[in-house]
C-alpha positions in Angstrom: 11.1 82.9 198.3 9.6 85.3 195.7 11.3 85.3 192.3 11.3 87.5 189.3 12.3 86.8 185.7 12.6 89.6 183.1 11.6 88.5 179.6 12.8 91.6 177.9 11.1 94.9 177.2 8.3 95.2 179.8 7.5 91.5 180.3 8.1 90.0 183.7 7.2 86.8 185.4 6.9 86.8 189.2 6.4 83.7 191.3 5.2 83.7 194.9 4.0 80.7 197.0 3.7 78.5 193.8 1.7 81.2 192.1 2.9 82.7 188.8 2.1 86.3 187.7 2.9 87.5 184.1 3.0 91.2 183.3 2.8 92.5 179.8 3.6 89.1 178.2 5.1 90.0 174.9 7.1 87.0 173.6 6.4 86.4 170.0 8.2 89.2 168.0 10.1 90.4 171.1 13.7 90.4 170.0 14.9 90.4 173.6 12.8 87.4 174.8 14.5 84.0 175.2 11.3 82.2 176.1 8.2 81.7 173.9 4.6 82.2 174.7 4.0 78.4 174.4 6.6 77.7 177.1 5.1 80.0 179.7 2.7 79.1 182.4 0.7 81.5 184.6 -2.0 81.8 187.2 -2.5 85.6 186.7 -1.8 87.7 183.6 -1.7 91.5 184.0 -1.7 93.9 181.0 -1.0 97.6 181.4 -2.4 98.7 178.0 -3.3 97.4 174.5 -0.2 98.3 172.5 1.1 95.1 170.9 4.4 95.1 172.7 2.5 95.0 176.0 -0.7 93.0 175.5 1.5 90.6 173.5 0.2 87.0 173.8 -2.0 87.6 176.9 -5.1 86.1 175.2 -3.3 83.0 173.9 -1.6 82.4 177.3 -4.8 82.7 179.2 -6.7 80.4 176.8 -3.9 77.8 176.9 -3.2 77.8 180.7 -6.6 78.9 182.2 -4.9 81.9 183.8 -7.0 84.9 185.0 -6.5 88.2 183.1 -6.3 91.5 185.0 -6.6 94.7 183.0 -8.8 97.8 182.6 -12.5 97.3 181.8 -12.3 98.3 178.1 -9.4 96.1 177.3 -11.1 93.2 179.2 -14.1 93.7 177.0 -11.9 93.7 173.9 -10.3 90.4 174.8 -13.6 89.0 175.9 -14.9 89.7 172.3 -11.9 87.7 171.1 -13.0 84.6 173.1 -11.9 85.0 176.7 -14.7 84.0 179.0 -15.9 86.2 182.0 -14.7 83.5 184.4 -11.1 84.1 183.3 -11.3 87.9 183.8 -10.3 89.4 187.1 -13.5 90.8 188.7 -15.5 89.4 185.8 -15.3 92.6 183.8 -11.8 94.0 184.7 -11.2 96.9 187.0 -10.1 100.6 186.9 -7.8 103.3 188.2 -7.6 103.3 192.0 -9.3 99.9 192.3 -7.8 97.0 194.1 -8.7 93.4 193.4 -7.4 90.3 195.2 -6.6 87.0 193.4 -5.4 84.1 195.5 -4.0 86.4 198.2 -2.3 88.6 195.6 -3.6 92.2 195.8 -3.4 94.2 192.6 -4.1 98.0 192.6 -4.5 99.6 189.2 -2.8 103.0 189.0 -2.5 105.7 186.3 0.1 105.9 183.6 0.8 108.8 181.3 0.8 107.3 177.8 -1.6 106.4 175.0 -3.7 103.5 174.0 -7.0 102.6 172.2 -8.8 100.6 174.9 -9.6 102.6 178.0 -6.5 104.3 179.4 -2.9 103.1 180.0 -2.3 101.9 183.5 0.3 100.6 185.9 0.0 98.1 188.8 1.0 98.0 192.4 1.2 94.3 193.3 1.3 93.0 196.9 2.4 89.4 197.2 1.1 87.1 199.9 4.0 87.8 202.2 3.6 91.6 201.7 6.4 92.2 199.2 5.3 95.1 197.0 6.1 95.6 193.4 5.2 98.6 191.2 5.1 98.0 187.4 4.6 101.5 185.9 3.7 100.3 182.4 4.6 102.8 179.6 4.7 106.2 181.2 6.3 109.5 181.6 7.0 110.9 185.0 4.2 112.5 187.0 4.0 113.9 190.5 1.5 111.4 191.9 4.3 108.9 192.1 5.4 110.7 195.2 2.0 110.0 196.8 2.4 106.3 196.0 5.8 106.4 197.8 3.9 107.6 200.9 0.9 105.3 200.5 2.7 102.1 199.8 5.9 100.5 201.0 7.3 99.7 197.5 10.1 97.1 197.7 10.7 97.1 193.9 9.8 99.4 191.0 9.9 98.4 187.4 10.4 101.6 185.4 11.0 102.3 181.7 14.1 104.2 180.8 14.2 104.0 177.0 13.0 107.5 176.2 11.0 108.4 173.0 7.9 106.5 174.0 8.4 106.7 177.8 10.5 108.2 180.5 14.2 108.6 179.9 17.0 108.0 182.3 16.7 111.3 184.1 13.0 111.1 184.6 13.2 107.5 185.7 15.8 108.4 188.3 13.6 111.1 189.8 10.6 108.7 189.7 12.8 106.3 191.8 13.3 109.1 194.3 9.6 109.9 194.5 8.5 106.3 194.9 11.0 105.7 197.7 11.4 102.2 196.5 14.1 100.0 197.9 15.1 98.7 194.5 14.5 99.6 190.8 14.8 97.5 187.7 15.0 99.4 184.4 12.8 98.1 181.6 11.7 99.2 178.1 15.2 99.7 176.8 17.3 98.1 174.1 14.4 96.5 172.3 14.2 98.9 169.4 16.9 101.1 167.9 15.1 104.3 169.0 15.4 103.4 172.7 18.3 103.7 175.0 20.6 100.7 174.4 22.0 100.3 177.9 21.4 101.4 181.5 24.6 103.5 181.8 22.8 106.9 181.8 20.2 105.6 184.3 23.0 104.5 186.6 24.7 107.9 186.4 21.4 109.7 187.1 20.7 107.5 190.1 24.2 108.2 191.4 23.6 112.0 191.2 20.6 111.5 193.5 22.6 109.2 195.9 20.4 106.3 194.8 23.0 104.1 193.1 22.4 101.3 195.5 18.8 101.0 194.4 19.7 99.8 190.9 19.0 96.1 190.4 20.2 94.8 187.1 18.8 91.5 185.8 19.5 89.4 182.7 16.8 88.4 180.4 15.5 84.9 181.2 17.4 84.5 184.5 15.3 84.3 187.6 16.4 86.4 190.6 15.2 86.2 194.3 13.3 89.1 195.7 14.4 89.9 199.2 13.0 92.7 201.4 
């Protein structure tokens, strides 16, 4: 069975067929995280963009565990300059928007995000696990119309969407994104970490209910693994 563990903010661990994927592994300094970077293992580490609360301890985790890093070309070059060898970078140099790279039967498609960063551009990922289960991690983003196209191109089982507002989508935008993506389930992220963000998921739940999508909401607790069922 595939499992997912939320580590607070936008950090997630996904396991599938004894493979472990980390996304935006911010542990040190993350007030929501219960685990530490030193306690985490991984085979593949995906980073949506270079803000500190997303790139987190990606470099340190890859160096300690030998995990492969997946990210946009410019961020890959930045982390390479900090000591990560080509052999631990997905595709050797990273990849870019629209591209798909496969790592141990895990297919990762890099997609756009509407946000800011210093290295390249911000991204999201559509991840297809070996058994076909498909997860969309949006990264930090506002809503945009292309999400509807992804809902047609991909059978998205689970979407991981920010709801905090201020720096990303708020509850209303995230609910409409859920509708456009046609995903079976949605887990809200990027909330509660900082005072400026939404502190709970109540507004998101209400907005989903307005769209008759209440059943899509999947709430998880930080540090508690959950099974992913199609």
